[in-house]
C-alpha positions in Angstrom: 4.7 27.2 20.4 2.5 27.9 17.3 5.5 27.0 15.0 5.7 23.6 16.6 2.0 23.0 16.4 2.3 24.1 12.6 4.9 21.7 12.0 3.0 18.9 13.6 0.0 19.7 11.5 2.0 19.8 8.3 3.4 16.3 9.1 -0.2 15.0 9.7 -1.4 16.5 6.4 1.3 14.8 4.6 0.3 11.5 6.1 -3.3 11.9 5.4 -2.6 13.0 1.7 -0.1 10.2 1.2 -2.7 7.8 2.7 -5.4 9.0 0.2 -2.9 8.7 -2.7 -1.3 5.2 -2.0 -4.8 3.7 -0.5 -6.8 4.9 -3.8 -4.0 3.5 -5.9 -3.7 0.0 -4.1 -7.3 -0.7 -2.9 -9.5 2.1 -4.1 -9.9 3.6 -0.7 -7.7 5.6 1.5 -5.1 4.1 4.0 -5.7 5.9 7.4 -3.0 7.3 9.5 -1.6 4.6 11.9 -2.7 4.8 15.6 0.9 4.9 16.5 1.9 7.5 14.1 5.2 8.9 15.6 6.1 5.9 17.7 7.7 2.7 16.5 5.5 -0.2 16.8 1.8 -1.1 17.5 0.3 -4.5 17.5 -3.0 -4.3 16.1 -6.2 -6.5 16.9 -6.2 -8.1 13.6 -2.6 -9.3 14.3 -0.7 -7.1 12.0 2.3 -5.3 13.4 1.9 -1.8 12.4 4.9 0.5 12.0 5.4 3.5 10.1 2.7 6.3 9.7 0.1 4.6 7.6 -2.2 1.6 8.7 -1.8 -0.4 5.4 -3.3 -3.8 4.6 -1.4 -7.0 4.9 -1.0 -7.4 1.2 0.5 -3.8 0.8 4.4 -4.3 0.4 5.5 -0.9 1.9 6.0 0.3 5.3 5.5 4.1 4.8 7.2 7.0 6.8 6.4 10.6 6.0 8.4 13.6 6.6 7.0 17.2 5.7 9.9 19.5 7.0 11.7 22.5 5.4 15.2 21.7 7.0 16.4 19.5 3.9 17.5 20.1 0.3 17.5 17.9 -2.8 20.9 19.1 -3.5 22.2 18.2 -0.1 20.6 14.8 -0.2 22.3 14.1 -3.6 25.6 15.2 -2.3 25.4 13.0 0.8 25.6 15.8 3.1 21.9 16.0 4.6 22.3 14.2 8.0 18.5 14.7 8.6 17.7 12.7 5.3 19.9 9.9 6.4 18.2 9.9 9.9 14.8 9.6 8.2 16.0 6.8 6.0 17.3 4.8 8.8 14.0 5.3 10.7 12.3 4.2 7.7 14.5 1.0 7.3 14.1 0.2 10.9 10.3 0.6 10.9 10.0 -1.6 7.7 12.1 -4.4 9.5 9.7 -4.2 12.5 6.6 -4.5 10.1 8.5 -7.1 7.6 7.7 -4.9 4.7 9.8 -2.8 2.2 10.7 0.6 3.2 9.2 3.7 1.7 10.0 7.3 2.7 7.7 9.9 1.6 9.0 13.6 1.8 7.9 16.9 1.0 8.4 20.6 2.1 6.6 23.8 1.2 6.0 24.4 -2.5 7.7 20.9 -3.1 5.5 17.9 -4.2 5.2 14.5 -2.6 8.3 12.3 -3.2 8.7 8.7 -2.5 12.1 6.9 -1.6 12.6 3.2 -2.1 15.5 0.8 -2.2 16.6 0.3 -5.8 17.2 -3.3 -5.2 15.1 -5.2 -2.6 16.5 -8.7 -3.5 13.6 -10.0 -5.7 12.9 -6.7 -7.4 15.1 -4.3 -9.2 13.0 -1.2 -9.0 14.9 0.6 -11.7 13.6 -2.2 -14.1 10.0 -1.5 -12.8 10.5 2.1 -13.5 12.0 1.5 -16.9 8.9 1.4 -19.1 7.2 4.1 -17.2 7.1 7.8 -17.9 8.5 9.2 -14.6 10.9 11.5 -13.3 13.4 9.5 -11.1 16.5 10.2 -9.5 19.0 7.5 -8.1 21.5 8.3 -5.3 23.6 6.4 -2.8 22.7 6.6 1.0 24.6 4.7 3.5 25.5 1.4 2.0 22.6 1.2 -0.5 21.1 2.7 -3.5 17.7 4.3 -3.6 15.2 5.8 -6.1 13.4 8.9 -5.5 10.4 9.5 -7.7 7.2 11.8 -7.8 4.5 10.0 -6.0 1.8 11.6 -8.0 3.5 9.9 -11.1 4.0 6.6 -9.3 0.4 6.1 -8.7 -0.7 6.8 -12.2 0.5 3.1 -13.2 -1.3 0.0 -11.9 0.3 -1.8 -9.1 2.1 -5.0 -10.2 0.4 -8.1 -8.6 3.8 -9.9 -8.4 4.9 -7.2 -5.9 2.9 -8.8 -3.3 4.1 -12.4 -4.0 7.9 -11.0 -4.1 7.2 -9.1 -1.0 6.0 -12.2 0.8 8.9 -14.2 -0.4 11.4 -11.6 0.5 10.1 -11.2 4.1 8.5 -14.5 4.8 5.4 -12.4 5.7 2.0 -14.3 5.7 
């Protein structure tokens, strides 16, 4: 029982740390964990449909799902043999569709930093071009039928958000 509680606490800690990092980067204040963290959909009083692990403002383009587990390896992910990672990515994409946002998976494990994973091409934005002029460690790989980019979240937030992301996100999802 203690091991299960510990795993749950690790997940909550990653959600909290991710909310602090992304929230401070986007708006200067942390994003809280969503009320329904761990469930698939919550309709909020402000009319927003909340999915994913963080309660984000309407202008934030990503639906964020956080996973902090030991049972995966970067090598297995790159080789395409990590079923658990594929399952997480599918959950992230499904949650993002519910929220009408772009999917972002944040993964970590013991002694491993926080890494973000997003689709390379979201229709209106080729994220490889966005990252091109930034000094960042990125890895691109195929998962299912698409190509994704993995990056160090701590490096990602060193650069200012690009206002056009919001506009492009709104055009892409018809989100208002």
